[in-house]
C-alpha positions in Angstrom: -1.7 -7.7 18.4 -2.0 -4.2 20.1 -0.5 -1.3 18.5 0.4 2.1 19.9 -3.0 3.4 19.0 -5.3 0.2 19.6 -6.0 -3.0 17.9 -5.5 -3.7 14.2 -8.5 -2.2 12.3 -7.6 -3.1 8.8 -8.6 -6.8 8.6 -11.8 -6.6 6.9 -12.9 -9.9 5.0 -15.4 -10.7 2.1 -15.3 -10.8 -1.4 -15.6 -7.0 -2.3 -12.0 -6.2 -2.1 -10.5 -7.6 -5.1 -13.3 -6.0 -7.3 -12.6 -2.7 -5.6 -9.4 -2.7 -7.3 -11.0 -2.5 -10.7 -13.1 0.4 -9.4 -10.0 2.1 -8.2 -8.1 1.6 -11.4 -11.1 3.3 -13.2 -11.1 6.2 -10.7 -7.5 6.8 -11.0 -7.6 7.1 -14.8 -10.6 9.5 -14.4 -8.9 11.6 -11.8 -5.7 11.9 -13.9 -7.6 12.7 -17.1 -9.8 15.3 -15.5 -7.7 16.9 -12.7 -4.1 15.7 -13.3 -1.5 13.4 -11.5 -1.0 16.0 -8.8 -4.6 15.7 -7.9 -4.6 12.0 -7.7 -1.3 12.1 -5.7 -2.9 14.4 -3.2 -5.8 12.0 -2.7 -3.4 9.1 -2.0 -1.4 11.3 0.5 -4.6 11.8 2.3 -5.4 8.2 2.3 -2.0 7.6 3.9 -2.5 10.3 6.4 -6.2 9.9 7.2 -7.4 6.4 6.3 -4.5 4.8 7.7 -4.2 6.9 10.8 -3.5 4.2 13.2 -0.7 2.7 10.9 0.7 6.1 10.6 0.5 7.0 14.4 2.3 3.6 15.1 5.1 4.5 12.5 5.5 8.0 14.1 5.7 6.0 17.4 8.6 3.9 15.9 6.7 0.8 15.5 6.4 -1.0 12.0 4.4 -4.0 13.2 0.9 -2.9 12.3 2.0 -2.1 8.7 3.7 -5.4 8.4 0.5 -7.2 9.8 -1.5 -5.1 7.3 0.5 -6.3 4.4 0.5 -9.9 5.5 -3.3 -10.0 6.1 -4.1 -8.4 2.6 -1.4 -10.6 0.5 -2.6 -13.7 2.2 -6.2 -13.0 2.1 -6.0 -12.2 -1.7 -3.4 -14.8 -2.6 -0.4 -12.8 -3.4 3.0 -14.3 -4.0 5.1 -12.2 -1.5 7.4 -12.5 1.4 8.5 -10.0 4.2 11.9 -9.8 5.6 12.3 -8.1 9.0 16.0 -7.2 9.5 17.9 -4.9 11.8 17.9 -2.0 9.3 15.0 -2.4 7.2 11.7 -4.3 6.7 11.4 -5.5 3.0 8.1 -6.7 1.4 9.0 -8.4 -1.8 5.8 -8.8 -4.2 6.4 -11.3 -6.8 2.7 -11.4 -8.0 0.4 -8.7 -6.9 -3.2 -10.0 -6.8 -4.7 -6.5 -7.2 -2.7 -5.7 -10.3 -3.4 -9.1 -11.8 -7.0 -9.0 -11.0 -7.2 -5.5 -12.6 -5.4 -6.9 -15.6 -7.9 -9.8 -15.9 -10.9 -7.6 -15.4 -10.0 -4.8 -17.9 -7.2 -6.1 -20.1 -5.0 -3.1 -19.0 -4.0 -1.6 -15.9 -3.8 2.2 -15.5 0.0 3.4 -15.7 -0.7 5.1 -12.4 -2.3 2.1 -10.6 0.8 1.4 -8.5 1.2 5.2 -7.4 -1.4 4.5 -4.9 1.0 2.3 -3.2 3.9 4.8 -3.4 2.0 7.9 -2.4 0.2 6.1 0.4 3.3 4.7 1.7 5.1 7.9 1.6 2.2 9.7 3.4 2.0 7.1 6.1 5.7 7.5 6.8 5.7 11.2 6.8 6.8 12.7 10.1 8.0 9.2 11.5 11.4 7.9 12.0 11.0 5.9 8.7 11.1 6.2 4.9 9.1 3.7 2.8 10.4 3.3 -0.7 8.4 1.5 -3.4 10.2 0.1 -6.4 8.3 -1.4 -9.2 10.3 -4.5 -10.3 7.9 -5.8 -13.2 4.2 -6.1 -14.2 2.4 -6.7 -11.0 5.6 -7.0 -8.8 7.3 -4.5 -6.5 9.6 -4.2 -3.5 8.6 -1.9 -0.7 11.2 -1.1 1.9 10.9 0.5 5.3 14.1 2.0 6.4 14.8 3.9 9.7 16.0 7.5 8.8 19.4 8.5 10.0 
């Protein structure tokens, strides 16, 4: 599927990704301990703006399709229990079992209390300057609801 800025670029495959979540969990704790939550939040804002630049460009152009495709690709790839509902006023990603969160829990026995902040802050930064807001609500351990809403 073409996007406003080209083809979908966030479709990598392979076995590295799930273990990457464990490294991310450790890194989040390190950054928070050494530099504070504000530093961690700024890193994830930069991820949303710079790493996911083509998704952000599409959102700025009013197009949510690449972000939805990105969600589906990774949740399918990692075996997540989720669904995406696309409505007139909102796109809702309901994650009943996040494979990243549960993989980290299995690897380390505990998940950083800031682990899901990466989703929240990255989503907020991707939506910045676009006609959308993306709200991320944690609904339980390893579950959330992410809602893309058009701003008034």
